[in-house]
matplotlib code that plots the C-alpha trace (Angstrom):
import matplotlib.pyplot as plt

x = [-2.2, -3.1, -1.8, -3.8, -1.8, -4.9, -4.2, -7.5, -8.2, -11.5, -11.6, -14.6, -14.4, -16.6, -18.3, -19.9, -17.3, -13.6, -11.8, -8.5, -6.6, -3.1, -1.7, 1.0, 2.9, 2.8, 5.3, 3.4, 5.8, 3.8, 3.9, 4.3, 2.9, 0.5, -2.3, -5.8, -8.8, -12.2, -14.9, -18.7, -20.1, -22.9, -20.4, -16.9, -16.2, -13.1, -14.2, -11.3, -7.5, -5.0, -1.5, -0.2, 2.3, 5.8, 4.4, 1.8, -1.0, -3.9, -6.6, -9.4, -11.2, -14.0, -15.0, -17.8, -21.2, -20.7, -21.1, -17.6, -15.5, -11.9, -9.2, -5.6, -2.7, 0.9, 3.3, 5.1, 2.1, -1.2, -4.2, -7.0, -10.8, -12.9, -16.5, -16.6, -19.8, -19.3, -16.7, -13.9, -10.2, -9.1, -5.9, -5.0, -2.3, -0.7, 0.4, 3.5, 3.1, 5.1, 4.6, 7.1, 6.7, 6.7, 3.2, 1.8, -0.7, -0.7, -4.4, -3.9, -1.2, -1.0, -2.5, -0.2, -2.1, -4.3, -6.8, -7.3, -9.4, -6.3, -3.9, -2.9, -0.2, 1.6, 3.1, 6.3, 7.7, 4.7, 5.4, 7.1, 7.8, 9.0, 11.8, 15.3, 14.8, 15.6, 13.4, 12.9, 11.4, 9.0, 7.7, 6.9, 5.0, 2.8, -0.9, -1.6, 1.9, 3.4, 7.1, 7.7, 10.7, 12.5, 12.2, 9.5, 6.7, 3.0, -0.1, -3.3, -2.2, -0.5, 3.5, 5.2, 5.0, 6.7, 8.9, 9.7, 11.8, 10.9, 8.4, 10.9, 11.1, 14.4, 16.5, 17.6, 16.5, 14.8, 17.7, 19.5, 16.7, 16.1, 19.9, 19.9, 16.6, 18.2, 21.1, 19.0, 17.9, 14.0, 14.6, 15.1, 11.7, 8.9, 6.1, 4.8, 2.4, 0.6, -1.4, -3.0, -4.6, -2.4, -3.9, -2.2, -0.2, 2.0, 4.6, 3.0, 5.4, 4.2, 1.4, 0.3, 0.8, 3.3, 4.8, 6.4, 8.8, 8.9, 12.2, 12.5, 13.2, 13.8, 10.8, 11.8, 12.7, 16.1, 18.8, 17.6, 18.1, 17.7, 20.1, 19.4, 20.9, 19.6, 20.6, 18.7, 19.3, 18.3, 20.9, 23.5, 23.7, 23.1, 23.5, 22.3, 22.7, 21.7, 21.9, 20.1, 20.5, 18.5, 18.8, 16.1, 15.1, 12.5, 14.3, 16.8, 16.4, 19.6, 19.4, 21.4, 21.6, 23.9, 22.9, 24.9, 24.3, 26.5, 25.6, 25.6, 22.8, 22.3, 19.7, 18.8, 17.4, 16.7, 15.7, 14.3, 14.0, 13.0, 14.7, 15.0, 15.8, 17.8, 16.6, 18.8, 18.3, 20.2, 20.7, 22.4, 23.1, 24.3, 26.1, 26.8, 28.2, 27.1, 28.0, 26.4, 26.6, 23.7, 24.5, 21.8, 22.1, 20.0, 18.9, 15.8, 15.6, 12.3, 12.9, 9.4, 5.8, 5.5, 9.1, 11.1, 14.5, 16.0, 18.7, 19.2, 21.7, 21.9, 24.7, 24.3, 27.6, 27.6, 29.6, 28.6, 30.8, 28.9, 29.6, 27.2, 27.7, 25.6, 25.0, 23.4, 23.1, 22.1, 20.1, 18.3, 14.6, 13.8, 15.9, 16.6, 20.2, 22.8, 25.1, 27.0, 27.3, 28.0, 29.7, 29.7, 31.2, 30.8, 32.3, 31.2, 32.0, 29.8, 30.6, 27.9, 28.1, 24.9, 23.8, 21.8, 21.3, 18.3, 17.5, 14.0, 12.1, 8.5, 6.1, 2.7, 0.4, -2.8, -5.3, -4.5, -1.8, 1.4, 4.5, 7.1, 10.6, 13.2, 16.3, 18.0, 21.3, 22.2, 24.8, 25.0, 28.6, 28.7, 31.8, 31.3, 33.1, 32.5, 34.4, 32.9, 34.7, 32.7, 33.4, 31.7, 32.1, 30.7, 28.9, 32.0, 33.1, 36.0, 36.5, 35.2, 36.5, 36.7, 36.1, 35.9, 35.1, 35.2, 33.4, 33.8, 30.8, 31.2, 28.2, 28.0, 24.7, 24.2, 20.8, 19.4, 15.7, 14.0, 10.2, 7.9, 4.5, 1.9, -1.4, -4.3, -8.2, -9.9, -13.6, -14.7, -12.3, -8.5, -6.2, -2.8, -0.3, 3.3, 6.2, 9.0, 12.4, 14.3, 17.6, 19.6, 22.8, 24.1, 27.4, 27.3, 30.6, 30.9, 33.9, 34.0, 37.0, 37.5, 39.7, 41.7, 44.8, 44.8, 45.1, 42.3, 41.4, 38.9, 36.1, 35.4, 32.0, 30.5, 32.2, 30.5, 29.9, 26.2, 25.4, 22.0, 20.5, 17.1, 15.1, 11.7, 9.6, 6.2, 3.5, 0.4, -2.8, -5.6, -8.7, -11.0, -14.0, -16.8, -20.1, -22.8, -22.7, -20.9, -17.0, -14.9, -11.3, -9.7, -6.3, -4.2, -0.5, 1.7, 5.2, 7.8, 10.3, 13.6, 15.9, 18.9, 20.8, 24.0, 25.9, 29.4, 30.8, 34.6, 34.7, 32.9, 30.6, 27.5, 26.9, 23.3, 21.5, 18.1, 16.7, 13.1, 10.8, 7.3, 4.8, 2.2, -1.2, -2.2, -5.6, -7.1, -10.4, -12.7, -16.1, -17.3, -20.7, -21.9, -25.3, -25.3, -23.1, -21.9, -21.6, -19.1, -18.5, -16.1, -15.1, -11.7, -9.6, -5.9, -3.4, 0.0, 3.2, 6.1, 9.6, 12.1, 15.0, 18.5, 19.9, 16.7, 17.8, 21.2, 21.4, 24.8, 24.8, 25.7, 26.3, 24.8, 26.3, 27.6, 24.0, 22.0, 22.4, 20.7, 20.3, 18.8, 16.1, 17.0, 13.7, 11.7, 8.6, 7.0, 4.2, 0.9, -2.0, -5.5, -6.9, -10.4, -11.4, -14.6, -14.5, -17.3, -16.3, -18.7, -18.8, -15.4, -14.1, -14.7, -13.2, -14.2, -12.5, -13.5, -10.9, -9.9, -6.7, -5.8, -2.1, -0.8, 2.7, 3.2, 6.8, 7.3, 10.4, 10.9, 13.2, 13.9, 16.1, 19.4, 22.0, 20.3, 21.3, 21.4, 18.9, 18.4, 16.3, 15.2, 12.3, 9.9, 6.5, 3.4, 0.5, -1.9, -2.4, -5.9, -6.6, -9.9, -9.7, -12.2, -10.5, -12.0, -10.0, -11.2, -9.3, -11.1, -10.9, -12.5, -11.6, -9.5, -6.8, -7.2, -7.1, -5.9, -6.4, -7.6, -7.6, -8.7, -8.7, -9.2, -7.9, -8.4, -5.4, -5.5, -1.9, -2.2, 0.5, 1.7, 5.6, 5.2, 7.0, 4.4, 5.5, 2.4, 1.1, -2.5, -2.8, -5.9, -5.3, -7.6, -5.6, -6.8, -4.8, -5.5, -3.7, -4.2, -2.4, -3.3, -2.2, -2.3, -2.0, -0.6, 0.2, 1.5, 4.8, 4.1, 2.6, 2.4, 1.8, 0.5, 0.4, -0.1, -0.2, -1.8, -1.4, -3.3, -1.6, -0.4, 1.7, 4.8, 6.6, 3.5, 5.0, 5.6, 2.5, 3.5, 2.3, 0.5, 2.5, 1.9, 3.9, 2.9, 5.1, 4.9, 6.3, 6.9, 7.8, 8.6, 9.5, 12.1, 14.2, 11.2, 9.8, 13.0, 14.3, 12.5, 13.0, 11.5, 11.6, 10.1, 10.0, 9.3, 7.8, 7.8, 6.8, 9.0, 6.5, 7.5, 9.9, 8.4, 8.0, 6.6, 6.6, 7.0, 6.1, 7.1, 7.0, 9.1, 11.1, 9.4, 10.8, 10.0, 11.7, 11.6, 13.9, 14.1, 16.3, 16.2, 13.0, 12.7, 14.5, 14.4, 15.2, 16.1, 16.3, 17.0, 16.3, 16.9, 15.8, 17.8, 17.4, 14.4, 10.9, 9.0, 7.4, 7.7, 8.1, 10.7, 9.3, 8.8, 9.2, 9.4, 12.1, 12.2, 14.3, 11.0, 10.8, 14.3, 15.5, 13.6, 15.4, 19.2, 21.0]
y = [-30.7, -27.3, -26.5, -23.8, -22.1, -20.4, -18.5, -16.4, -16.0, -14.4, -15.5, -16.4, -16.4, -19.5, -22.5, -25.6, -28.5, -29.1, -30.6, -32.5, -34.7, -35.4, -35.2, -37.7, -38.6, -41.7, -43.3, -42.2, -39.4, -36.2, -33.3, -29.9, -26.5, -28.1, -25.5, -26.7, -24.4, -25.3, -24.1, -23.7, -26.6, -24.5, -21.9, -23.3, -19.8, -20.2, -19.9, -21.0, -21.6, -23.6, -25.2, -28.5, -28.4, -30.1, -33.5, -33.0, -32.7, -30.0, -28.9, -26.3, -25.8, -23.9, -25.2, -24.1, -26.4, -29.7, -30.7, -29.0, -28.7, -29.6, -28.5, -29.5, -28.4, -28.5, -27.7, -30.9, -33.0, -33.6, -31.4, -33.2, -32.1, -33.8, -33.3, -34.1, -35.0, -35.4, -34.7, -37.1, -37.7, -37.5, -38.8, -37.7, -39.2, -37.0, -38.5, -36.6, -34.8, -35.5, -31.8, -29.1, -25.8, -24.1, -25.5, -24.0, -21.2, -19.3, -18.2, -16.3, -15.0, -14.5, -11.6, -8.7, -8.9, -11.6, -11.0, -14.3, -15.0, -15.2, -13.1, -10.4, -11.6, -8.9, -11.0, -9.0, -11.1, -9.9, -6.2, -3.9, -1.2, -3.4, -4.7, -2.6, -1.4, -3.4, -5.4, -2.5, -0.4, -3.4, -3.0, 0.4, -0.7, -3.0, -2.4, -1.2, -1.1, 2.3, 2.7, 5.9, 8.2, 6.2, 2.8, 1.6, -0.5, 0.2, -1.9, -0.6, 2.2, -0.3, -0.4, -3.7, -5.6, -8.8, -9.4, -13.1, -14.3, -17.4, -18.1, -17.5, -14.0, -12.3, -11.9, -8.2, -5.2, -2.4, -0.6, -3.6, -5.4, -2.2, -2.2, -5.9, -5.4, -2.7, -4.9, -7.6, -6.7, -6.5, -9.4, -12.0, -11.5, -13.8, -12.4, -10.5, -12.2, -9.7, -11.4, -8.7, -11.1, -14.3, -17.3, -19.3, -21.5, -18.3, -16.8, -14.5, -11.7, -8.9, -7.0, -5.5, -8.7, -10.5, -9.8, -12.7, -12.1, -15.2, -15.2, -16.9, -20.5, -21.9, -24.0, -26.4, -29.7, -30.4, -27.5, -23.9, -20.7, -16.9, -14.1, -10.5, -6.9, -3.7, 0.1, 2.7, 6.6, 9.2, 11.4, 8.7, 5.7, 2.1, -1.3, -4.8, -8.2, -11.9, -15.5, -18.5, -22.0, -25.0, -28.9, -31.0, -34.9, -36.9, -37.4, -34.6, -30.8, -28.7, -24.9, -22.0, -18.1, -15.2, -11.4, -8.3, -4.8, -1.6, 2.5, 5.7, 7.4, 10.7, 11.9, 14.8, 15.8, 18.9, 19.6, 22.7, 22.9, 24.8, 23.8, 25.6, 29.1, 28.3, 27.4, 25.0, 24.9, 22.0, 20.8, 18.1, 16.0, 12.3, 10.7, 7.0, 4.1, 0.4, -3.0, -6.3, -9.9, -12.5, -16.2, -18.9, -22.6, -25.8, -29.1, -31.1, -34.9, -36.6, -40.0, -41.3, -40.5, -39.4, -38.0, -35.2, -33.9, -30.5, -28.2, -24.6, -22.1, -18.1, -15.6, -11.7, -9.7, -6.0, -2.9, 0.9, 4.0, 7.1, 11.0, 13.1, 17.0, 19.2, 22.8, 24.0, 27.9, 28.3, 31.3, 32.6, 32.0, 35.6, 37.7, 35.1, 36.3, 33.7, 33.1, 30.2, 28.0, 24.2, 22.6, 19.0, 16.1, 12.3, 9.6, 6.0, 2.4, -0.6, -4.3, -6.7, -10.6, -12.6, -16.0, -19.0, -23.0, -24.6, -28.5, -29.5, -32.9, -33.2, -36.3, -36.0, -38.8, -39.1, -38.9, -35.6, -36.2, -34.2, -33.6, -30.8, -30.5, -27.6, -27.0, -23.7, -22.0, -18.6, -15.8, -11.9, -10.0, -6.2, -4.4, -0.4, 2.6, 6.1, 9.6, 13.3, 16.5, 19.4, 23.2, 26.1, 29.5, 32.8, 34.6, 35.9, 32.1, 32.7, 29.5, 29.5, 25.9, 22.4, 19.1, 15.4, 11.9, 8.4, 5.2, 1.4, -0.9, -4.4, -6.6, -10.2, -12.4, -16.0, -17.7, -21.2, -22.5, -25.6, -26.2, -29.3, -28.9, -31.7, -31.5, -34.1, -34.6, -34.6, -34.8, -33.8, -30.8, -30.0, -30.1, -28.7, -28.5, -27.8, -26.7, -24.2, -23.3, -20.3, -19.1, -15.9, -14.4, -11.1, -9.4, -5.3, -3.8, 0.0, 1.9, 5.8, 7.8, 11.7, 13.0, 16.2, 17.3, 14.4, 12.0, 9.8, 8.7, 6.3, 7.8, 5.1, 6.4, 6.1, 2.5, -0.5, -4.3, -5.2, -9.0, -10.1, -13.6, -15.0, -18.2, -18.7, -21.9, -22.2, -24.6, -24.2, -26.2, -25.2, -26.6, -25.6, -26.7, -26.1, -27.3, -26.1, -22.5, -21.8, -22.6, -21.6, -22.2, -21.6, -21.9, -21.3, -20.5, -20.7, -18.9, -18.9, -16.4, -15.9, -13.1, -11.8, -8.3, -7.5, -4.0, -4.0, -0.5, 0.0, 2.1, -0.5, 2.1, 2.1, -1.7, -2.9, -6.2, -6.9, -10.3, -11.1, -14.6, -14.5, -16.8, -15.4, -16.6, -16.0, -17.3, -17.0, -17.6, -17.0, -17.7, -17.5, -17.7, -17.7, -16.9, -16.5, -17.8, -14.3, -13.2, -14.4, -13.0, -13.7, -12.5, -13.2, -12.6, -12.7, -11.7, -10.5, -9.5, -7.2, -7.9, -4.9, -5.0, -6.1, -2.8, -0.7, -2.8, -1.6, 1.3, 2.9, 6.5, 6.9, 10.3, 11.4, 14.5, 17.0, 17.8, 14.7, 11.1, 7.9, 5.5, 2.3, 1.3, -2.0, -1.7, -1.5, -4.0, -5.9, -4.5, -6.5, -6.1, -7.4, -7.5, -8.1, -8.1, -8.4, -9.4, -9.5, -10.6, -9.9, -11.6, -13.3, -9.7, -7.0, -7.6, -5.0, -5.5, -3.5, -4.0, -2.6, -2.9, -2.2, -1.9, -1.9, -0.5, 0.9, 1.5, 5.3, 7.1, 9.8, 12.8, 14.4, 17.0, 16.8, 19.2, 22.3, 22.1, 18.7, 16.0, 12.3, 9.6, 6.4, 3.9, 4.5, 2.3, 4.7, 3.5, 2.8, 3.2, 2.3, 2.0, 1.7, 1.0, 0.5, -0.8, -2.3, -4.0, -4.9, -6.4, -5.2, -6.1, -3.2, -4.7, -7.3, -5.1, -3.2, -4.7, -4.0, -3.3, -0.7, -0.6, 2.2, 2.4, 4.8, 4.4, 6.5, 6.3, 7.2, 7.7, 8.2, 8.5, 10.7, 10.9, 13.5, 16.9, 18.3, 15.6, 14.2, 12.5, 13.0, 12.7, 11.8, 11.0, 9.9, 8.8, 7.7, 5.8, 4.9, 2.5, 1.7, -0.4, -0.6, -3.1, -2.3, -4.8, -2.6, -5.4, -9.1, -8.0, -4.8, -4.2, -1.0, -0.2, 2.5, 2.6, 5.4, 5.7, 8.5, 8.9, 11.5, 13.4, 10.8, 10.0, 8.6, 7.0, 8.3, 11.6, 13.1, 14.6, 14.2, 15.8, 13.6, 11.8, 10.5, 9.0, 8.0, 5.1, 4.3, 1.3, -0.4, -3.7, -5.9, -9.6, -10.5, -13.5, -15.6, -14.2, -15.6, -12.3, -9.4, -5.7, -3.5, 0.5, 2.4, 5.5, 5.9, 8.9, 10.9, 14.1, 13.1, 13.5, 10.6, 12.7, 13.4, 16.3, 16.7, 18.3, 16.8, 18.6, 17.0, 19.3, 22.4, 20.4, 21.3, 19.9, 20.5, 18.0, 17.0, 14.6, 11.8, 9.9, 9.8, 8.3, 9.7, 7.2, 5.8, 2.3, -0.1, -4.0, -6.6, -10.4, -13.8, -17.3, -20.2, -23.9, -26.4, -25.0, -27.5, -25.9, -27.9, -25.6, -26.6, -26.4, -23.6, -23.9, -22.2, -22.7, -22.1, -18.9, -17.0, -13.9, -13.6, -11.7, -8.3, -7.9, -8.1, -4.7]
z = [-15.8, -15.2, -11.6, -9.4, -6.7, -5.3, -2.2, -1.7, 2.0, 3.2, 6.9, 9.1, 12.8, 13.6, 12.2, 13.3, 12.8, 12.7, 9.2, 9.6, 7.8, 6.0, 2.4, 1.4, -1.7, -3.4, -1.1, 2.0, 2.9, 4.0, 1.9, 3.6, 2.3, 0.1, -0.8, 0.5, -1.1, 0.5, -1.8, -1.8, -4.0, -5.6, -7.2, -6.5, -4.5, -2.2, 1.4, 3.2, 2.4, 4.6, 4.2, 5.4, 8.2, 7.8, 8.4, 5.7, 8.2, 8.4, 10.6, 10.4, 13.5, 12.3, 8.7, 6.6, 6.5, 4.5, 1.4, 0.5, -2.5, -1.5, -4.0, -3.4, -5.5, -5.0, -8.0, -9.4, -8.3, -10.3, -8.7, -6.7, -6.6, -4.3, -2.7, 1.1, 2.7, 6.3, 9.2, 9.2, 9.2, 5.3, 3.7, 0.5, -1.7, -4.7, -7.9, -9.3, -12.4, -15.6, -17.0, -16.2, -14.8, -17.9, -18.3, -14.9, -14.9, -11.9, -11.3, -8.3, -6.3, -2.3, -1.2, 0.2, 3.6, 5.0, 7.7, 9.6, 12.9, 15.0, 13.0, 10.4, 7.8, 5.9, 3.1, 2.5, -0.3, -2.2, -1.7, -4.2, -1.6, 0.9, -1.0, -0.8, 2.8, 6.0, 8.5, 10.8, 8.0, 7.4, 10.8, 10.1, 7.0, 8.6, 9.4, 12.6, 13.7, 15.0, 15.7, 18.2, 18.2, 20.6, 18.2, 20.5, 18.8, 19.6, 18.2, 18.4, 20.9, 23.1, 23.7, 24.9, 21.6, 21.8, 18.6, 17.5, 14.6, 12.9, 15.7, 18.6, 20.6, 20.2, 23.4, 22.5, 24.2, 22.3, 21.2, 20.1, 18.7, 16.3, 15.4, 14.3, 12.3, 10.8, 9.8, 8.1, 4.6, 3.8, 1.2, 4.0, 5.3, 3.8, 6.0, 9.3, 11.4, 13.8, 16.8, 18.8, 21.6, 21.9, 23.9, 26.9, 24.3, 23.7, 26.0, 28.3, 27.7, 25.3, 26.7, 23.4, 21.6, 19.3, 16.0, 14.2, 11.4, 9.3, 7.4, 3.9, 3.4, -0.4, -1.3, -3.9, -4.6, -5.9, -5.7, -6.3, -4.8, -5.0, -5.4, -4.9, -4.9, -3.7, -3.7, -1.8, -1.5, 1.3, 2.4, 1.5, -0.5, 1.0, -0.3, 0.3, -1.3, -0.1, -1.6, -0.5, -1.6, -1.0, -1.5, -1.0, -1.1, -0.2, 3.3, 3.8, 3.5, 3.7, 3.3, 3.9, 3.3, 3.6, 3.3, 4.0, 4.3, 4.5, 4.3, 5.9, 7.6, 9.0, 11.6, 13.8, 17.3, 18.7, 22.4, 23.6, 27.2, 30.2, 33.4, 36.6, 35.6, 32.3, 28.5, 26.8, 23.1, 22.0, 18.2, 17.3, 13.9, 14.1, 11.0, 11.2, 9.1, 9.3, 7.9, 8.9, 8.0, 8.5, 7.8, 8.3, 8.0, 8.8, 8.0, 8.1, 8.2, 7.7, 9.9, 8.8, 8.0, 11.8, 12.9, 11.8, 13.4, 12.4, 13.5, 12.9, 13.5, 13.2, 13.2, 13.1, 13.0, 12.7, 13.2, 13.7, 13.6, 14.8, 15.2, 17.0, 16.8, 19.1, 19.6, 22.7, 23.6, 27.3, 28.4, 31.5, 31.5, 32.3, 30.2, 27.4, 27.3, 26.1, 28.9, 27.4, 24.3, 24.7, 21.7, 21.9, 19.6, 20.5, 18.3, 19.0, 18.1, 18.5, 17.2, 17.9, 17.7, 18.4, 17.5, 18.2, 17.5, 17.8, 17.8, 17.1, 17.1, 15.8, 15.9, 14.3, 13.4, 11.1, 14.2, 15.3, 17.9, 17.9, 20.0, 19.5, 21.4, 21.0, 22.7, 22.4, 23.2, 22.1, 22.7, 22.3, 22.7, 22.4, 22.3, 22.9, 23.5, 22.9, 23.5, 24.1, 24.1, 25.1, 24.8, 26.7, 24.9, 24.9, 22.4, 20.8, 20.4, 23.4, 25.0, 28.8, 29.5, 27.9, 29.3, 28.2, 28.9, 27.6, 28.4, 27.4, 27.7, 26.8, 27.4, 27.4, 27.4, 27.4, 27.4, 27.0, 26.8, 26.3, 25.9, 24.8, 23.5, 23.0, 21.2, 20.5, 19.9, 23.4, 24.3, 20.8, 20.8, 20.7, 23.8, 24.1, 26.8, 27.3, 29.4, 28.8, 30.9, 30.1, 31.7, 31.0, 32.5, 31.6, 32.2, 31.8, 32.5, 32.3, 32.8, 32.6, 32.1, 32.6, 29.7, 30.9, 28.5, 26.7, 29.8, 30.8, 34.3, 35.7, 37.5, 40.1, 41.3, 38.1, 36.8, 37.6, 36.8, 36.6, 36.7, 36.2, 36.0, 35.6, 35.5, 34.1, 34.2, 32.7, 31.9, 30.1, 29.1, 26.6, 25.4, 22.3, 20.8, 18.4, 18.6, 15.8, 16.2, 18.9, 19.7, 22.9, 24.4, 27.6, 28.9, 31.9, 32.1, 35.1, 35.2, 38.0, 37.7, 39.7, 39.1, 40.8, 39.9, 41.1, 41.0, 42.2, 41.8, 41.3, 44.6, 46.5, 48.2, 45.9, 45.6, 45.4, 45.1, 43.9, 44.4, 43.3, 43.1, 41.9, 40.7, 37.9, 36.5, 33.1, 31.7, 28.6, 27.0, 24.2, 22.9, 19.2, 17.4, 14.1, 13.7, 9.9, 7.1, 6.5, 10.2, 13.0, 16.6, 19.0, 22.7, 23.9, 27.0, 27.9, 30.6, 29.6, 31.0, 30.0, 32.0, 32.0, 29.6, 31.2, 30.4, 32.1, 35.2, 35.3, 37.9, 36.3, 34.9, 31.3, 30.1, 26.6, 26.9, 29.4, 30.5, 30.1, 31.3, 31.3, 34.1, 34.6, 37.8, 39.6, 41.1, 38.1, 38.2, 35.6, 33.8, 33.7, 31.4, 31.0, 27.2, 26.4, 22.6, 20.8, 17.1, 14.3, 10.7, 7.8, 4.3, 5.2, 4.3, 6.9, 10.2, 13.3, 16.7, 19.9, 22.7, 26.2, 27.8, 31.7, 32.1, 35.8, 36.5, 32.8, 31.9, 31.1, 30.0, 32.5, 31.8, 35.6, 36.8, 39.0, 40.1, 38.6, 34.7, 34.4, 33.6, 33.3, 31.6, 33.2, 33.0, 35.9, 36.6, 36.5, 38.2, 35.3, 31.7, 30.1, 26.2, 24.5, 20.7, 17.8, 14.6, 11.2, 8.3, 4.8, 1.8, -1.3, -5.2, -7.0, -10.4, -12.1, -12.1, -8.8, -5.1, -1.9, 1.8, 4.2, 7.8, 10.3, 14.3, 16.9, 20.2, 23.7, 26.3, 29.7, 31.8, 35.4, 38.1, 40.8, 41.8, 44.3, 44.6, 42.2, 39.4, 38.3, 35.1, 34.2, 30.2, 28.1, 24.4, 21.6, 18.6, 15.1, 12.4, 8.9, 6.9, 3.1, 0.5, -3.4, -6.0, -9.7, -12.5, -15.2, -17.5, -17.8, -16.6, -14.9, -11.6, -9.2, -5.7, -3.4, 0.3, 2.9, 6.6, 8.9, 12.6, 14.4, 17.4, 20.0, 23.3, 23.1, 26.5, 28.8, 28.7, 25.4, 23.5, 19.7, 16.6, 13.8, 11.0, 7.9, 4.5, 1.0, -0.6, -4.2, -5.9, -9.6, -10.4, -13.7, -14.3, -16.8, -18.1, -18.2, -14.6, -13.1, -12.4, -10.7, -10.8, -8.1, -8.1, -5.0, -3.3, 0.6, 2.6, -0.6, 1.6, 4.4, 7.1, 9.3, 11.4, 15.0, 17.2, 20.6, 24.1, 27.8, 31.2, 34.3, 37.1, 36.4, 33.5, 30.0, 26.8, 23.1, 20.9, 17.3, 15.3, 12.7, 10.1, 6.5, 5.8, 2.3, 0.0, -3.4, -3.9, -6.4, -5.8, -8.3, -7.5, -9.7, -9.2, -10.4, -10.0, -9.8, -9.6, -8.3, -5.2, -1.8, 1.2, 3.6, 7.0, 9.2, 13.1, 16.2, 19.0, 22.5, 22.5, 22.7, 24.9, 25.8, 22.4, 23.1, 26.5, 25.7, 25.5]

ax = plt.figure().add_subplot(projection="3d")
ax.plot(x, y, z, "-o")
ax.set_aspect("equal")
plt.show()
């Protein structure tokens, strides 16, 4: 039997009827990840593609008109082709094939980028360029996603993206999430899902939408696995390696993986600023060495055809040592004569330990009912310390005076969550409802020491203990239905939040306590219409929230150097976003989206002045941000050997706020972005890839006006050893145009800055698959530790 793995997705938005059913083996056990290709009867052209879930069920809410050619394929089983003439609940049983994988001919591979009605999927495992780096770099290569100079992530011109990992949002703050993803090899990631306008069934957090990183799971019956190793070189070499093993029987699936990274990195940050009557020309270089380990282990037990139980655990360990040296001439604003030169060196060490455990139960029957229950517990521990030595000198390098300080910053976070979701057919449509509770407690201790002549004494005015607890309880309901050419969905989510922040200073003078309790309503609605087989249209609305990270609420002052501080804001309010989106799809290919977002209490990174020379960086709410955007995406295939994906967008941003004392923000910015990816089949064994990205001048953090950035990446791939081993060679940011530069002006403070890390790299990656090859995916599942991860520091 010749098996087909047809994964060709040309999505449409709307159709008149739904299609659902179940695929089983000969013993009645549901088969997960079975390929279902829906084809036109007239010419067998694929119009839709979907996969069965972990229980073997499938559902398509907007199916093409009947009759349909239904093509079912799963390696290890005999293929089934059948014609469906009417809407019903279908049951298919596949017979085990007697042929081996050596006889299989793969007629099509999964496209690198899939455009679906509700999301865009970047299939990282198919990318040559994506291999060899880390997970954070993959985000930078995802269509429509931009990483700003502060490691913030924007999508369609909007900040506040919620990052999910395997279906659950990470409880890490922006900085710690970036550090964790940098410690994760790109080879651990299977796909990145980009959801721009989530419905009420998703967490309300994430005003710009959701990005879900699906990690790899082994997909074979029996025992099998993959081992990989990678090397890359920018300024310094970097290494990564991983191994994953899977053992699967009819009832039990046990899987595990281990990966590690190590390497040295170099970056720079230059800040030229006018402040009061002085000019500061700071130039700094940071070198760092890091090591990380990632461990994942789990098991799924298929109790019966309807019931599945699973447990999943993750551990991430990482260390980072950094050394930052800065040189800052200080001159008068009028005469430009250098009065002093500040030379500073900061050495830092950070040790992170975070992990989670998930218990999942799922029920699914053949009439469209399903129940999913998750219970989670997670932890995050950070041991951090840093020491800084400052030396002031004149132009002749004669020392004027010296100073030094150090700090210790241990952080402990514990979080737990539970959720349940029910889905069923109702009134000719689909109804789902659920509940979720999440509890988080964080303890941030900050000990500040002044170093004088080698003696460290604690500074009680800057040392404190900040504790923060937060409880969020949510309930949601959603209904969707298709009727002829029309489809609609509406939902409602309620979230009750209770939070308490307590700052206890060592001197017992500056204690602060902030308690909040609020109930929020998050509606979502959508309507779709397909007047013609090649045209589909949709209109959707949703309301979202972004809560401050735990660290941004901590009001202690943390010195970056002698002249620059960071401080939290305990009175920082959540930001709320109303999103409206109009979407059109033509010929199952070209997708066009027009959207508008209104953000209230937008988080802005504000740099302000204190004590004459010094300045501090903090988060503040600005009154409003408005974003208008238009984007288009098109997968294409010019020839049998040349295919790819292209997208382009333009958005207009408006930022408004008045802090008084002449400090006002009024910025308008129209920003364009272009992304394209090309895949070239050079021969049976060789494949090439080219991708590029361009972002016109943009605004970062609500105050910085930044110049344009762009990059070009190249990659080459070959398969050896009977296609069990893959070698990938790639070059990233060939022309080194990703480093940023920009200016900011707030009142009398003007800053011109630029910086970046070693984005130009050459990478080499080797992977080898071993064991049995009959493909049968282990199940992918979400857990209830959803919106916590992004906010941990």
